[in-house]
C-alpha positions as MATLAB code, in Angstrom:
seq = 'MSAICASAAAPPTRYERYHIVKDMHIQFIEPTKRYADIIIPQGGENTVAVDMLVATIKLKLLQGE';
ca = [
      26.919   39.193   16.033;
      25.650   38.309   19.465;
      22.544   36.559   19.572;
      19.936   39.484   20.278;
      21.169   41.140   16.980;
      20.943   38.253   14.993;
      17.005   38.756   14.561;
      16.440   42.386   12.808;
      12.327   42.151   11.753;
       9.689   43.411   14.123;
       7.510   40.777   15.723;
       4.382   41.157   14.317;
       1.524   43.821   15.060;
      -1.366   42.107   16.043;
      -3.182   43.834   12.909;
      -0.576   42.228   10.648;
      -1.271   38.553   12.458;
      -4.995   39.023   12.358;
      -4.782   39.553    8.582;
      -2.096   36.624    8.852;
      -4.599   34.143   10.197;
      -7.534   35.361    8.424;
      -6.127   35.072    5.048;
      -4.667   30.798    6.166;
      -8.310   30.295    7.500;
      -9.471   31.562    4.388;
      -7.204   29.583    2.772;
      -7.469   26.105    4.237;
     -10.233   26.393    6.453;
     -12.795   27.143    4.289;
     -12.525   25.157    0.995;
     -12.304   21.800    3.623;
     -15.761   23.045    5.084;
     -17.442   21.796    1.961;
     -16.362   18.797    2.413;
     -17.816   18.507    6.650;
     -20.472   16.331    7.558;
     -21.283   18.829   10.206;
     -19.788   22.413   11.484;
     -20.518   23.294   15.134;
     -20.400   27.987   14.775;
     -17.801   28.651   17.744;
     -16.946   25.146   17.982;
     -16.520   23.763   21.498;
     -17.877   27.266   23.471;
     -21.498   26.238   21.879;
     -21.712   23.924   24.684;
     -25.646   23.423   23.253;
     -24.355   22.010   19.907;
     -22.167   19.737   21.224;
     -24.851   18.525   23.579;
     -26.836   17.570   21.235;
     -24.359   16.239   18.905;
     -23.826   13.722   21.677;
     -26.585   12.907   22.635;
     -26.956   10.852   18.850;
     -23.887   10.196   18.766;
     -25.087    8.165   22.323;
     -28.786    7.126   20.404;
     -26.932    5.669   17.828;
     -24.586    3.983   19.589;
     -27.315    2.349   21.940;
     -28.963    1.267   18.595;
     -26.444   -0.920   17.105;
     -25.886    2.375   13.876;
];
């Protein structure tokens, strides 16, 4: 048997991958949000929120908190 024939399953389609990722997000990420101190929408792409967070951290460090 050759290596090409070893895998009979077709790779998931984009639609299937979307639902796999969405299901995993709902199962593992969403429940942990309740324990977060801060959530930045769009993550690192949200430069306004990231800049505000960095400024707050710098201020706290300068104040010695």
